[in-house]
C-alpha positions in Angstrom: -32.8 11.2 -18.8 -29.7 12.7 -20.3 -28.8 14.2 -17.0 -29.0 10.8 -15.3 -26.7 9.3 -18.0 -24.2 12.1 -17.5 -24.2 11.6 -13.7 -23.9 7.8 -14.1 -20.9 8.2 -16.5 -19.2 10.7 -14.1 -19.6 8.3 -11.2 -18.3 5.4 -13.3 -15.3 7.4 -14.4 -14.4 8.6 -10.9 -14.8 5.1 -9.5 -12.6 3.6 -12.2 -9.9 6.3 -11.6 -9.9 5.6 -7.8 -9.7 1.8 -8.4 -7.0 2.2 -11.0 -4.7 4.4 -8.9 -5.3 2.8 -5.5 -2.4 0.6 -4.5 -2.9 -3.0 -3.4 -3.5 -3.0 0.3 -3.5 -6.7 1.1 -1.9 -9.8 -0.5 -2.2 -13.5 0.2 1.0 -15.3 -0.6 0.7 -19.0 -0.4 -1.3 -19.5 2.8 -0.1 -16.2 4.5 -1.6 -12.7 4.4 0.1 -9.4 4.6 -2.2 -6.4 4.9 -1.2 -2.7 4.8 -2.8 -1.0 7.8 -1.6 2.6 8.0 1.1 5.1 7.1 1.8 8.1 9.3 4.3 11.0 9.0 5.6 12.9 12.0 7.5 15.6 10.1 10.7 13.6 10.0 9.9 9.9 9.7 7.1 7.9 8.2 5.8 4.8 10.0 4.4 1.9 7.9 2.2 -0.6 9.7 1.1 -4.1 8.5 -1.0 -6.9 9.8 0.9 -10.2 9.1 -1.0 -13.5 9.5 0.7 -16.9 9.1 -1.1 -19.8 7.5 -0.6 -23.3 8.7 1.7 -26.2 8.0 4.2 -24.7 7.3 3.9 -21.6 9.4 5.5 -18.4 8.1 9.3 -18.4 8.7 10.0 -14.8 7.5 8.7 -12.1 5.3 10.6 -9.3 3.4 9.4 -6.0 1.9 11.5 -4.1 -0.7 13.0 -0.8 0.6 16.4 1.0 0.8 18.6 0.4 3.8 19.6 4.0 4.3 16.0 5.0 5.1 15.3 2.5 7.9 15.2 4.0 11.4 13.6 1.3 13.6 11.0 -1.4 13.6 8.6 -3.2 15.9 10.6 -6.5 15.8 14.1 -7.5 14.8 15.0 -6.9 11.2 17.9 -7.3 8.7 18.6 -5.5 5.5 19.9 -7.1 2.4 19.1 -9.2 -0.6 17.2 -12.3 0.3 18.7 -15.3 -1.5 15.4 -17.2 -1.6 13.1 -14.5 -2.9 15.6 -12.3 -4.6 14.1 -9.2 -3.0 16.4 -6.5 -1.5 14.8 -4.9 1.5 13.7 -5.2 5.2 13.5 -8.8 6.3 11.6 -9.8 9.4 12.7 -13.2 10.3 11.1 -13.9 13.7 9.1 -17.0 12.9 5.4 -17.3 13.3 3.2 -20.1 14.9 0.4 -21.6 12.8 -2.4 -19.0 12.4 -0.5 -16.4 14.4 -1.2 -12.7 13.5 1.1 -9.8 14.4 1.0 -6.1 13.8 4.4 -5.1 12.4 5.6 -1.6 11.8 8.8 0.0 10.6 9.9 3.7 10.5 11.8 5.2 7.6 13.4 8.6 7.4 11.4 10.9 5.2 7.9 10.9 3.7 7.9 8.4 0.9 5.4 7.9 -1.8 3.1 5.0 -1.5 3.0 2.4 -4.2 3.0 -1.3 -5.0 6.2 -2.8 -3.7 7.5 -6.4 -3.7 7.0 -8.6 -0.7 8.1 -12.1 -0.2 7.6 -15.0 2.2 9.3 -18.2 3.2 7.5 -21.0 5.1 9.3 -24.3 5.3 10.4 -24.9 1.7 7.7 -22.7 0.2 8.9 -19.4 -1.3 6.4 -16.9 -2.7 6.2 -13.3 -3.6 3.7 -10.6 -4.5 3.0 -6.9 -4.2 1.5 -4.9 -1.4 1.1 -1.2 -0.7 4.3 0.2 0.8 6.9 2.9 0.6 8.5 3.2 -2.8 11.8 4.2 -1.0 12.8 6.4 -3.9 13.4 10.0 -3.2 11.1 11.4 -0.5 8.0 12.9 -1.9 7.3 16.6 -1.9 4.3 17.9 0.0 1.1 16.4 -1.6 -2.3 17.8 -1.2 -4.8 15.6 0.6 -7.4 13.6 -1.4 -10.2 16.0 -0.5 -8.1 19.0 -1.8 -8.2 17.3 -5.2 -11.6 15.6 -5.0 -13.7 18.7 -4.1 -12.6 20.8 -7.1 -13.0 17.8 -9.4 -16.5 17.2 -8.1 -17.3 20.9 -8.4 -16.1 21.0 -12.0 -18.2 18.0 -12.9 -21.2 19.6 -11.2 -20.7 22.8 -13.1 -20.4 21.0 -16.4 -23.7 19.2 -15.7 -25.4 22.4 -14.7 -24.1 24.2 -17.9 -25.3 21.3 -20.0 -28.7 21.4 -18.4 -29.1 25.1 -18.9 -28.2 24.7 -22.6 -30.9 22.1 -23.0 -33.5 24.4 -21.6 
């Protein structure tokens, strides 16, 4: 019975840690949705991909995501860099308007491998201005090489397993 309790506690702790450190991958702002899809790194540039879906009446006029100008290499659609007067966010502004209910996959490339985190995102649709946070590049200094999740998870799981095994042997 004690062993089951220990396993349950370990599972709860690991799940809570994952939920706590996981960035927000989608956000609904007003009637519009911005979903983080993927991030890739080719050794020089990182590409960040989002699925952007407009709500209806009014349709999405533009959206902006916080990031530094110096890092931007290219994007899938026209963009501008600057401080948006409506949302107050400084970053990459995609101002090609959307039709009601339209979805697009939008990506942008930035020089370097940036850490992922919760970044500001804003929208304008008609007179409606809104903002929130979504997973994106922190655009601070590029991050050093980070081990993959499994590189960390396997030793942690092994340590928990060993602790449970030691505890069980002590009880016998």
